[in-house]
VEXPA-458378 format. One record per residue: residue number from 1; residue in three letters; x negated, y negated, z of N, C-alpha, C in turn. Coordinates in Angstrom, 2 decimals. Layout:
<node vofi="NUM" lose="ALA" n_X="X" n_Y="Y" n_Z="Z" ca_X="X" ca_Y="Y" ca_Z="Z" c_X="X" c_Y="Y" c_Z="Z"/>
...
This chain:
<node vofi="1" lose="MET" n_X="-237.99" n_Y="-74.00" n_Z="121.02" ca_X="-238.32" ca_Y="-74.42" ca_Z="119.67" c_X="-239.69" c_Y="-75.07" c_Z="119.71"/>
<node vofi="2" lose="SER" n_X="-240.56" n_Y="-74.61" n_Z="118.86" ca_X="-241.92" ca_Y="-75.12" ca_Z="118.78" c_X="-241.98" c_Y="-76.32" c_Z="117.82"/>
<node vofi="3" lose="ALA" n_X="-242.58" n_Y="-77.40" n_Z="118.28" ca_X="-242.71" ca_Y="-78.60" ca_Z="117.45" c_X="-243.78" c_Y="-78.39" c_Z="116.38"/>
<node vofi="4" lose="TYR" n_X="-243.61" n_Y="-79.09" n_Z="115.27" ca_X="-244.59" ca_Y="-79.02" ca_Z="114.19" c_X="-245.62" c_Y="-80.13" c_Z="114.35"/>
<node vofi="5" lose="MET" n_X="-246.84" n_Y="-79.80" n_Z="113.99" ca_X="-247.93" ca_Y="-80.78" ca_Z="113.92" c_X="-248.18" c_Y="-81.03" c_Z="112.44"/>
<node vofi="6" lose="THR" n_X="-248.51" n_Y="-82.28" n_Z="112.10" ca_X="-248.88" ca_Y="-82.62" ca_Z="110.73" c_X="-250.39" c_Y="-82.76" c_Z="110.70"/>
<node vofi="7" lose="LEU" n_X="-251.04" n_Y="-81.96" n_Z="109.87" ca_X="-252.49" ca_Y="-81.98" ca_Z="109.76" c_X="-252.85" c_Y="-82.43" c_Z="108.34"/>
<node vofi="8" lose="LEU" n_X="-253.62" n_Y="-83.48" n_Z="108.22" ca_X="-254.00" ca_Y="-83.99" ca_Z="106.92" c_X="-255.13" c_Y="-83.15" c_Z="106.34"/>
<node vofi="9" lose="THR" n_X="-255.09" n_Y="-82.96" n_Z="105.03" ca_X="-256.15" ca_Y="-82.22" ca_Z="104.35" c_X="-256.66" c_Y="-83.05" c_Z="103.17"/>
<node vofi="10" lose="PRO" n_X="-257.87" n_Y="-82.78" n_Z="102.70" ca_X="-258.39" ca_Y="-83.46" ca_Z="101.52" c_X="-257.98" c_Y="-82.76" c_Z="100.21"/>
<node vofi="11" lose="MET" n_X="-257.22" n_Y="-81.69" n_Z="100.32" ca_X="-256.87" ca_Y="-80.89" ca_Z="99.15" c_X="-255.78" c_Y="-81.57" c_Z="98.33"/>
<node vofi="12" lose="THR" n_X="-256.03" n_Y="-81.74" n_Z="97.03" ca_X="-255.09" ca_Y="-82.43" ca_Z="96.15" c_X="-254.65" c_Y="-81.59" c_Z="94.96"/>
<node vofi="13" lose="ASP" n_X="-255.34" n_Y="-80.51" n_Z="94.66" ca_X="-255.06" ca_Y="-79.70" ca_Z="93.48" c_X="-254.26" c_Y="-78.46" c_Z="93.86"/>
<node vofi="14" lose="GLN" n_X="-253.02" n_Y="-78.38" n_Z="93.35" ca_X="-252.14" ca_Y="-77.27" ca_Z="93.71" c_X="-252.72" c_Y="-75.92" c_Z="93.31"/>
<node vofi="15" lose="GLU" n_X="-253.23" n_Y="-75.83" n_Z="92.10" ca_X="-253.79" ca_Y="-74.57" ca_Z="91.61" c_X="-254.91" c_Y="-74.07" c_Z="92.52"/>
<node vofi="16" lose="CYS" n_X="-255.78" n_Y="-74.96" n_Z="92.92" ca_X="-256.90" ca_Y="-74.58" ca_Z="93.78" c_X="-256.43" c_Y="-74.24" c_Z="95.19"/>
<node vofi="17" lose="LEU" n_X="-255.41" n_Y="-74.93" n_Z="95.69" ca_X="-254.85" ca_Y="-74.62" ca_Z="97.01" c_X="-254.23" c_Y="-73.23" c_Z="96.99"/>
<node vofi="18" lose="LEU" n_X="-253.48" n_Y="-72.91" n_Z="95.95" ca_X="-252.87" ca_Y="-71.59" ca_Z="95.85" c_X="-253.93" c_Y="-70.49" c_Z="95.75"/>
<node vofi="19" lose="ALA" n_X="-255.00" n_Y="-70.75" n_Z="95.01" ca_X="-256.10" ca_Y="-69.78" ca_Z="94.91" c_X="-256.78" c_Y="-69.60" c_Z="96.27"/>
<node vofi="20" lose="ALA" n_X="-256.94" n_Y="-70.70" n_Z="97.00" ca_X="-257.56" ca_Y="-70.63" ca_Z="98.33" c_X="-256.68" c_Y="-69.84" c_Z="99.29"/>
<node vofi="21" lose="LEU" n_X="-255.37" n_Y="-70.07" n_Z="99.24" ca_X="-254.46" ca_Y="-69.30" ca_Z="100.09" c_X="-254.54" c_Y="-67.81" c_Z="99.75"/>
<node vofi="22" lose="ALA" n_X="-254.61" n_Y="-67.50" n_Z="98.46" ca_X="-254.74" ca_Y="-66.09" ca_Z="98.04" c_X="-256.03" c_Y="-65.49" c_Z="98.57"/>
<node vofi="23" lose="SER" n_X="-257.10" n_Y="-66.27" n_Z="98.59" ca_X="-258.38" ca_Y="-65.79" ca_Z="99.12" c_X="-258.29" c_Y="-65.44" c_Z="100.60"/>
<node vofi="24" lose="LEU" n_X="-257.35" n_Y="-66.07" n_Z="101.30" ca_X="-257.17" ca_Y="-65.81" ca_Z="102.73" c_X="-256.03" c_Y="-64.83" c_Z="103.00"/>
<node vofi="25" lose="GLY" n_X="-255.55" n_Y="-64.16" n_Z="101.94" ca_X="-254.56" ca_Y="-63.11" ca_Z="102.12" c_X="-253.12" c_Y="-63.49" c_Z="101.82"/>
<node vofi="26" lose="PHE" n_X="-252.90" n_Y="-64.71" n_Z="101.36" ca_X="-251.54" ca_Y="-65.16" ca_Z="101.04" c_X="-251.42" c_Y="-65.35" c_Z="99.53"/>
<node vofi="27" lose="ASP" n_X="-251.25" n_Y="-64.22" n_Z="98.83" ca_X="-251.15" ca_Y="-64.28" ca_Z="97.37" c_X="-249.76" c_Y="-64.78" c_Z="96.96"/>
<node vofi="28" lose="ALA" n_X="-249.51" n_Y="-64.80" n_Z="95.65" ca_X="-248.28" ca_Y="-65.37" ca_Z="95.10" c_X="-247.02" c_Y="-64.69" c_Z="95.64"/>
<node vofi="29" lose="SER" n_X="-247.13" n_Y="-63.43" n_Z="96.07" ca_X="-245.95" ca_Y="-62.74" ca_Z="96.60" c_X="-245.59" c_Y="-63.23" c_Z="98.00"/>
<node vofi="30" lose="LYS" n_X="-246.49" n_Y="-63.98" n_Z="98.65" ca_X="-246.26" ca_Y="-64.45" ca_Z="100.01" c_X="-246.15" c_Y="-65.96" c_Z="100.12"/>
<node vofi="31" lose="VAL" n_X="-246.23" n_Y="-66.64" n_Z="98.98" ca_X="-246.22" ca_Y="-68.11" ca_Z="98.99" c_X="-245.14" c_Y="-68.61" c_Z="98.04"/>
<node vofi="32" lose="GLU" n_X="-244.33" n_Y="-69.53" n_Z="98.54" ca_X="-243.32" ca_Y="-70.18" ca_Z="97.70" c_X="-243.87" c_Y="-71.52" c_Z="97.22"/>
<node vofi="33" lose="VAL" n_X="-243.59" n_Y="-71.85" n_Z="95.97" ca_X="-243.99" ca_Y="-73.14" ca_Z="95.41" c_X="-242.73" c_Y="-73.83" c_Z="94.90"/>
<node vofi="34" lose="HIS" n_X="-242.54" n_Y="-75.07" n_Z="95.35" ca_X="-241.35" ca_Y="-75.84" ca_Z="94.99" c_X="-241.77" c_Y="-77.20" c_Z="94.45"/>
<node vofi="35" lose="GLU" n_X="-241.17" n_Y="-77.59" n_Z="93.33" ca_X="-241.44" ca_Y="-78.92" ca_Z="92.78" c_X="-240.94" c_Y="-79.99" c_Z="93.73"/>
<node vofi="36" lose="THR" n_X="-239.75" n_Y="-79.78" n_Z="94.27" ca_X="-239.17" ca_Y="-80.68" ca_Z="95.26" c_X="-239.30" c_Y="-80.01" c_Z="96.63"/>
<node vofi="37" lose="PRO" n_X="-239.78" n_Y="-80.73" n_Z="97.63" ca_X="-239.97" ca_Y="-80.11" ca_Z="98.95" c_X="-238.67" c_Y="-79.52" c_Z="99.50"/>
<node vofi="38" lose="VAL" n_X="-238.80" n_Y="-78.37" n_Z="100.17" ca_X="-237.68" ca_Y="-77.72" ca_Z="100.84" c_X="-238.01" c_Y="-77.59" c_Z="102.33"/>
<node vofi="39" lose="ASN" n_X="-236.96" n_Y="-77.49" n_Z="103.14" ca_X="-237.15" ca_Y="-77.44" ca_Z="104.58" c_X="-237.83" c_Y="-76.16" c_Z="105.04"/>
<node vofi="40" lose="LEU" n_X="-238.64" n_Y="-76.32" n_Z="106.08" ca_X="-239.26" ca_Y="-75.18" ca_Z="106.73" c_X="-238.24" c_Y="-74.54" c_Z="107.67"/>
<node vofi="41" lose="ILE" n_X="-238.48" n_Y="-73.28" n_Z="108.01" ca_X="-237.60" ca_Y="-72.53" ca_Z="108.90" c_X="-238.38" c_Y="-72.15" c_Z="110.16"/>
<node vofi="42" lose="GLY" n_X="-237.76" n_Y="-72.35" n_Z="111.31" ca_X="-238.38" ca_Y="-72.00" ca_Z="112.58" c_X="-238.20" c_Y="-70.53" c_Z="112.90"/>
<node vofi="43" lose="TYR" n_X="-238.81" n_Y="-70.09" n_Z="113.99" ca_X="-238.81" ca_Y="-68.67" ca_Z="114.35" c_X="-237.40" c_Y="-68.13" c_Z="114.62"/>
<node vofi="44" lose="GLY" n_X="-236.47" n_Y="-68.98" n_Z="115.03" ca_X="-235.11" ca_Y="-68.55" ca_Z="115.30" c_X="-234.19" c_Y="-68.63" c_Z="114.10"/>
<node vofi="45" lose="GLY" n_X="-234.75" n_Y="-68.93" n_Z="112.93" ca_X="-233.95" ca_Y="-69.05" ca_Z="111.72" c_X="-233.37" c_Y="-70.44" c_Z="111.52"/>
<node vofi="46" lose="ASP" n_X="-233.76" n_Y="-71.36" n_Z="112.39" ca_X="-233.26" ca_Y="-72.73" ca_Z="112.31" c_X="-234.01" c_Y="-73.53" c_Z="111.26"/>
<node vofi="47" lose="GLN" n_X="-233.28" n_Y="-74.36" n_Z="110.52" ca_X="-233.89" ca_Y="-75.21" ca_Z="109.51" c_X="-234.51" c_Y="-76.41" c_Z="110.20"/>
<node vofi="48" lose="ARG" n_X="-235.75" n_Y="-76.71" n_Z="109.87" ca_X="-236.47" ca_Y="-77.83" ca_Z="110.46" c_X="-236.40" c_Y="-79.05" c_Z="109.55"/>
<node vofi="49" lose="ILE" n_X="-236.70" n_Y="-80.22" n_Z="110.12" ca_X="-236.67" ca_Y="-81.43" ca_Z="109.32" c_X="-237.87" c_Y="-81.53" c_Z="108.39"/>
<node vofi="50" lose="GLN" n_X="-238.97" n_Y="-80.86" n_Z="108.74" ca_X="-240.15" ca_Y="-80.88" ca_Z="107.90" c_X="-239.86" c_Y="-80.12" c_Z="106.60"/>
<node vofi="51" lose="ALA" n_X="-240.31" n_Y="-80.69" n_Z="105.50" ca_X="-240.13" ca_Y="-80.07" ca_Z="104.19" c_X="-241.48" c_Y="-80.00" c_Z="103.50"/>
<node vofi="52" lose="ALA" n_X="-241.65" n_Y="-79.00" n_Z="102.65" ca_X="-242.94" ca_Y="-78.80" ca_Z="102.00" c_X="-242.75" c_Y="-78.27" c_Z="100.58"/>
<node vofi="53" lose="ASN" n_X="-243.79" n_Y="-78.49" n_Z="99.77" ca_X="-243.82" ca_Y="-77.98" ca_Z="98.40" c_X="-244.35" c_Y="-76.55" c_Z="98.34"/>
<node vofi="54" lose="ILE" n_X="-245.27" n_Y="-76.23" n_Z="99.22" ca_X="-245.87" ca_Y="-74.90" ca_Z="99.28" c_X="-245.59" c_Y="-74.34" c_Z="100.67"/>
<node vofi="55" lose="ILE" n_X="-244.98" n_Y="-73.14" n_Z="100.72" ca_X="-244.55" ca_Y="-72.59" ca_Z="102.00" c_X="-244.98" c_Y="-71.14" c_Z="102.13"/>
<node vofi="56" lose="ILE" n_X="-245.55" n_Y="-70.84" n_Z="103.29" ca_X="-245.77" ca_Y="-69.45" ca_Z="103.71" c_X="-244.66" c_Y="-69.18" c_Z="104.73"/>
<node vofi="57" lose="ARG" n_X="-243.72" n_Y="-68.32" n_Z="104.37" ca_X="-242.60" ca_Y="-68.04" ca_Z="105.25" c_X="-243.06" c_Y="-67.22" c_Z="106.47"/>
<node vofi="58" lose="ARG" n_X="-242.36" n_Y="-67.39" n_Z="107.54" ca_X="-242.72" ca_Y="-66.83" ca_Z="108.83" c_X="-242.84" c_Y="-65.31" c_Z="108.81"/>
<node vofi="59" lose="GLN" n_X="-242.10" n_Y="-64.60" n_Z="107.96" ca_X="-242.21" ca_Y="-63.14" ca_Z="107.93" c_X="-243.58" c_Y="-62.67" c_Z="107.48"/>
<node vofi="60" lose="TYR" n_X="-244.35" n_Y="-63.54" n_Z="106.81" ca_X="-245.71" ca_Y="-63.18" ca_Z="106.39" c_X="-246.76" c_Y="-63.63" c_Z="107.39"/>
<node vofi="61" lose="ILE" n_X="-246.32" n_Y="-64.31" n_Z="108.44" ca_X="-247.24" ca_Y="-64.84" ca_Z="109.45" c_X="-247.16" c_Y="-64.02" c_Z="110.72"/>
<node vofi="62" lose="GLY" n_X="-245.95" n_Y="-63.76" n_Z="111.18" ca_X="-245.75" ca_Y="-62.99" ca_Z="112.41" c_X="-244.31" c_Y="-63.13" c_Z="112.87"/>
<node vofi="63" lose="GLY" n_X="-243.82" n_Y="-62.15" n_Z="113.60" ca_X="-242.43" ca_Y="-62.10" ca_Z="114.01" c_X="-241.94" c_Y="-63.31" c_Z="114.79"/>
<node vofi="64" lose="SER" n_X="-242.77" n_Y="-63.87" n_Z="115.64" ca_X="-242.35" ca_Y="-65.02" ca_Z="116.45" c_X="-242.84" c_Y="-66.33" c_Z="115.88"/>
<node vofi="65" lose="SER" n_X="-243.33" n_Y="-66.31" n_Z="114.67" ca_X="-243.93" ca_Y="-67.50" ca_Z="114.06" c_X="-242.90" c_Y="-68.36" c_Z="113.35"/>
<node vofi="66" lose="ASN" n_X="-243.34" n_Y="-69.52" n_Z="112.95" ca_X="-242.57" ca_Y="-70.47" ca_Z="112.16" c_X="-243.20" c_Y="-70.53" c_Z="110.77"/>
<node vofi="67" lose="ASP" n_X="-242.47" n_Y="-71.05" n_Z="109.79" ca_X="-243.06" ca_Y="-71.26" ca_Z="108.47" c_X="-244.25" c_Y="-72.20" c_Z="108.59"/>
<node vofi="68" lose="VAL" n_X="-245.22" n_Y="-72.02" n_Z="107.70" ca_X="-246.33" ca_Y="-72.96" ca_Z="107.54" c_X="-246.13" c_Y="-73.59" c_Z="106.16"/>
<node vofi="69" lose="GLY" n_X="-246.25" n_Y="-74.92" n_Z="106.10" ca_X="-245.99" ca_Y="-75.59" ca_Z="104.84" c_X="-247.04" c_Y="-76.62" c_Z="104.48"/>
<node vofi="70" lose="PHE" n_X="-247.07" n_Y="-76.94" n_Z="103.19" ca_X="-247.98" ca_Y="-77.96" ca_Z="102.66" c_X="-247.16" c_Y="-78.91" c_Z="101.81"/>
<node vofi="71" lose="LEU" n_X="-247.14" n_Y="-80.16" n_Z="102.20" ca_X="-246.41" ca_Y="-81.20" ca_Z="101.48" c_X="-247.38" c_Y="-81.98" c_Z="100.61"/>
<node vofi="72" lose="ASP" n_X="-247.07" n_Y="-82.07" n_Z="99.33" ca_X="-247.90" ca_Y="-82.81" ca_Z="98.39" c_X="-247.78" c_Y="-84.30" c_Z="98.67"/>
<node vofi="73" lose="SER" n_X="-248.91" n_Y="-84.97" n_Z="98.77" ca_X="-248.93" ca_Y="-86.43" ca_Z="98.95" c_X="-250.07" c_Y="-87.00" c_Z="98.11"/>
<node vofi="74" lose="PRO" n_X="-250.04" n_Y="-88.28" n_Z="97.80" ca_X="-251.08" ca_Y="-88.88" ca_Z="96.95" c_X="-252.49" c_Y="-88.76" c_Z="97.53"/>
<node vofi="75" lose="THR" n_X="-252.60" n_Y="-88.63" n_Z="98.84" ca_X="-253.92" ca_Y="-88.57" ca_Z="99.47" c_X="-254.36" c_Y="-87.15" c_Z="99.80"/>
<node vofi="76" lose="GLY" n_X="-253.54" n_Y="-86.17" n_Z="99.51" ca_X="-253.87" ca_Y="-84.78" ca_Z="99.81" c_X="-252.70" c_Y="-84.09" c_Z="100.48"/>
<node vofi="77" lose="TYR" n_X="-252.69" n_Y="-82.77" n_Z="100.41" ca_X="-251.61" ca_Y="-82.01" ca_Z="101.02" c_X="-251.61" c_Y="-82.20" c_Z="102.52"/>
<node vofi="78" lose="GLN" n_X="-250.43" n_Y="-82.39" n_Z="103.09" ca_X="-250.25" ca_Y="-82.43" ca_Z="104.53" c_X="-249.81" c_Y="-81.03" c_Z="104.96"/>
<node vofi="79" lose="ALA" n_X="-250.51" n_Y="-80.46" n_Z="105.91" ca_X="-250.16" ca_Y="-79.14" ca_Z="106.41" c_X="-249.24" c_Y="-79.29" c_Z="107.61"/>
<node vofi="80" lose="PHE" n_X="-248.16" n_Y="-78.51" n_Z="107.62" ca_X="-247.25" ca_Y="-78.46" ca_Z="108.76" c_X="-247.45" c_Y="-77.12" c_Z="109.45"/>
<node vofi="81" lose="VAL" n_X="-247.93" n_Y="-77.17" n_Z="110.68" ca_X="-248.18" ca_Y="-75.97" ca_Z="111.48" c_X="-247.54" c_Y="-76.19" c_Z="112.84"/>
<node vofi="82" lose="SER" n_X="-246.78" n_Y="-75.22" n_Z="113.31" ca_X="-246.11" ca_Y="-75.37" ca_Z="114.61" c_X="-247.14" c_Y="-75.27" c_Z="115.74"/>
<node vofi="83" lose="ASN" n_X="-246.78" n_Y="-75.82" n_Z="116.87" ca_X="-247.64" ca_Y="-75.70" ca_Z="118.06" c_X="-247.90" c_Y="-74.23" c_Z="118.38"/>
<node vofi="84" lose="TYR" n_X="-246.88" n_Y="-73.40" n_Z="118.22" ca_X="-247.02" ca_Y="-71.97" ca_Z="118.50" c_X="-248.05" c_Y="-71.32" c_Z="117.58"/>
<node vofi="85" lose="ASP" n_X="-248.04" n_Y="-71.68" n_Z="116.30" ca_X="-248.92" ca_Y="-71.07" ca_Z="115.31" c_X="-250.28" c_Y="-71.75" c_Z="115.19"/>
<node vofi="86" lose="HIS" n_X="-250.43" n_Y="-72.88" n_Z="115.84" ca_X="-251.68" ca_Y="-73.65" ca_Z="115.73" c_X="-252.92" c_Y="-72.86" c_Z="116.13"/>
<node vofi="87" lose="PRO" n_X="-252.89" n_Y="-72.02" n_Z="117.17" ca_X="-254.10" ca_Y="-71.26" ca_Z="117.50" c_X="-254.63" c_Y="-70.40" c_Z="116.34"/>
<node vofi="88" lose="ILE" n_X="-253.73" n_Y="-69.93" n_Z="115.47" ca_X="-254.15" ca_Y="-69.10" ca_Z="114.34" c_X="-254.29" c_Y="-69.91" c_Z="113.06"/>
<node vofi="89" lose="PHE" n_X="-253.35" n_Y="-70.82" n_Z="112.81" ca_X="-253.31" ca_Y="-71.57" ca_Z="111.55" c_X="-253.61" c_Y="-73.05" c_Z="111.72"/>
<node vofi="90" lose="GLY" n_X="-254.38" n_Y="-73.37" n_Z="112.72" ca_X="-254.72" ca_Y="-74.75" ca_Z="112.99" c_X="-256.03" c_Y="-75.17" c_Z="112.36"/>
<node vofi="91" lose="THR" n_X="-256.79" n_Y="-75.93" n_Z="113.09" ca_X="-258.00" ca_Y="-76.58" ca_Z="112.59" c_X="-259.01" c_Y="-75.61" c_Z="112.00"/>
<node vofi="92" lose="GLU" n_X="-259.31" n_Y="-74.54" n_Z="112.71" ca_X="-260.33" ca_Y="-73.59" ca_Z="112.20" c_X="-259.86" c_Y="-72.88" c_Z="110.93"/>
<node vofi="93" lose="TRP" n_X="-258.59" n_Y="-72.47" n_Z="110.90" ca_X="-258.05" ca_Y="-71.82" ca_Z="109.71" c_X="-258.05" c_Y="-72.79" c_Z="108.54"/>
<node vofi="94" lose="LEU" n_X="-257.68" n_Y="-74.04" n_Z="108.80" ca_X="-257.69" ca_Y="-75.04" ca_Z="107.73" c_X="-259.10" c_Y="-75.31" c_Z="107.22"/>
<node vofi="95" lose="LYS" n_X="-260.10" n_Y="-75.21" n_Z="108.09" ca_X="-261.49" ca_Y="-75.36" ca_Z="107.63" c_X="-261.85" c_Y="-74.22" c_Z="106.68"/>
<node vofi="96" lose="ARG" n_X="-261.45" n_Y="-72.99" n_Z="107.04" ca_X="-261.71" ca_Y="-71.84" ca_Z="106.15" c_X="-260.96" c_Y="-72.00" c_Z="104.84"/>
<node vofi="97" lose="LEU" n_X="-259.72" n_Y="-72.47" n_Z="104.93" ca_X="-258.93" ca_Y="-72.71" ca_Z="103.72" c_X="-259.60" c_Y="-73.76" c_Z="102.85"/>
<node vofi="98" lose="ASN" n_X="-260.08" n_Y="-74.83" n_Z="103.46" ca_X="-260.74" ca_Y="-75.89" ca_Z="102.69" c_X="-262.03" c_Y="-75.39" c_Z="102.05"/>
<node vofi="99" lose="THR" n_X="-262.76" n_Y="-74.53" n_Z="102.72" ca_X="-263.98" ca_Y="-73.95" ca_Z="102.14" c_X="-263.62" c_Y="-73.15" c_Z="100.88"/>
<node vofi="100" lose="GLN" n_X="-262.57" n_Y="-72.34" n_Z="100.97" ca_X="-262.12" ca_Y="-71.58" ca_Z="99.81" c_X="-261.62" c_Y="-72.53" c_Z="98.71"/>
<node vofi="101" lose="TYR" n_X="-260.91" n_Y="-73.56" n_Z="99.12" ca_X="-260.41" ca_Y="-74.56" ca_Z="98.16" c_X="-261.58" c_Y="-75.19" c_Z="97.40"/>
<node vofi="102" lose="GLN" n_X="-262.62" n_Y="-75.59" n_Z="98.11" ca_X="-263.78" ca_Y="-76.22" ca_Z="97.48" c_X="-264.44" c_Y="-75.28" c_Z="96.47"/>
<node vofi="103" lose="THR" n_X="-264.51" n_Y="-74.01" n_Z="96.80" ca_X="-265.08" ca_Y="-73.02" ca_Z="95.88" c_X="-264.25" c_Y="-72.96" c_Z="94.59"/>
<node vofi="104" lose="HIS" n_X="-262.95" n_Y="-72.89" n_Z="94.73" ca_X="-262.08" ca_Y="-72.83" ca_Z="93.54" c_X="-262.08" c_Y="-74.15" c_Z="92.78"/>
<node vofi="105" lose="TRP" n_X="-262.13" n_Y="-75.25" n_Z="93.50" ca_X="-262.14" ca_Y="-76.57" ca_Z="92.85" c_X="-263.43" c_Y="-76.75" c_Z="92.04"/>
<node vofi="106" lose="THR" n_X="-264.56" n_Y="-76.37" n_Z="92.62" ca_X="-265.84" ca_Y="-76.48" ca_Z="91.92" c_X="-265.84" c_Y="-75.62" c_Z="90.66"/>
<node vofi="107" lose="ALA" n_X="-265.35" n_Y="-74.39" n_Z="90.77" ca_X="-265.28" ca_Y="-73.50" ca_Z="89.61" c_X="-264.37" c_Y="-74.10" c_Z="88.53"/>
<node vofi="108" lose="LYS" n_X="-263.27" n_Y="-74.69" n_Z="88.94" ca_X="-262.35" ca_Y="-75.31" ca_Z="87.98" c_X="-263.02" c_Y="-76.49" c_Z="87.29"/>
<node vofi="109" lose="GLN" n_X="-263.75" n_Y="-77.31" n_Z="88.03" ca_X="-264.43" ca_Y="-78.47" ca_Z="87.44" c_X="-265.52" c_Y="-78.02" c_Z="86.46"/>
<node vofi="110" lose="GLU" n_X="-266.23" n_Y="-76.95" n_Z="86.81" ca_X="-267.26" ca_Y="-76.43" ca_Z="85.91" c_X="-266.63" c_Y="-75.90" c_Z="84.62"/>
<node vofi="111" lose="LEU" n_X="-265.51" n_Y="-75.24" n_Z="84.73" ca_X="-264.80" ca_Y="-74.73" ca_Z="83.55" c_X="-264.30" c_Y="-75.88" c_Z="82.68"/>
<node vofi="112" lose="LEU" n_X="-263.73" n_Y="-76.89" n_Z="83.30" ca_X="-263.26" ca_Y="-78.05" ca_Z="82.54" c_X="-264.42" c_Y="-78.77" c_Z="81.84"/>
<node vofi="113" lose="ALA" n_X="-265.56" n_Y="-78.88" n_Z="82.52" ca_X="-266.73" ca_Y="-79.53" ca_Z="81.92" c_X="-267.24" c_Y="-78.71" c_Z="80.73"/>
<node vofi="114" lose="ALA" n_X="-267.26" n_Y="-77.38" n_Z="80.87" ca_X="-267.71" ca_Y="-76.52" ca_Z="79.77" c_X="-266.76" c_Y="-76.64" c_Z="78.57"/>
<node vofi="115" lose="GLU" n_X="-265.46" n_Y="-76.70" n_Z="78.85" ca_X="-264.48" ca_Y="-76.86" ca_Z="77.76" c_X="-264.67" c_Y="-78.21" c_Z="77.07"/>
<node vofi="116" lose="GLU" n_X="-264.96" n_Y="-79.25" n_Z="77.84" ca_X="-265.17" ca_Y="-80.57" ca_Z="77.26" c_X="-266.45" c_Y="-80.59" c_Z="76.40"/>
<node vofi="117" lose="ARG" n_X="-267.50" n_Y="-79.90" n_Z="76.86" ca_X="-268.74" ca_Y="-79.84" ca_Z="76.07" c_X="-268.48" c_Y="-79.12" c_Z="74.75"/>
<node vofi="118" lose="ARG" n_X="-267.70" n_Y="-78.04" n_Z="74.79" ca_X="-267.36" ca_Y="-77.30" ca_Z="73.56" c_X="-266.53" c_Y="-78.17" c_Z="72.63"/>
<node vofi="119" lose="ARG" n_X="-265.63" n_Y="-78.94" n_Z="73.19" ca_X="-264.79" ca_Y="-79.80" ca_Z="72.38" c_X="-265.61" c_Y="-80.86" c_Z="71.67"/>
<node vofi="120" lose="LEU" n_X="-266.62" n_Y="-81.40" n_Z="72.33" ca_X="-267.46" ca_Y="-82.42" ca_Z="71.73" c_X="-268.44" c_Y="-81.81" c_Z="70.77"/>
């Protein structure tokens, strides 16, 4: 059984995180979104103690992989990545995800600012 690592992220906006995941190949058909966190599943089908609001199930990652999850917290989503999956979905992947997140977040802020200017 591969242990999970908790990796902190600066990402706080669910919509932008989902768009960033889609940019990296995990569109809505491959990502679960839960209002209340649900447990992650390990490679052997075992339920783990880690729970997340946004989950990429292991069948979309690889046959021997574990679920990857993101738990919503006041300071940013916490990413849960197993030791086994860390070489692929660890620090470097999270940097690419954050780059995509920043692109979507900036576009969202520009859209909100334009809507506010129109409103005024």
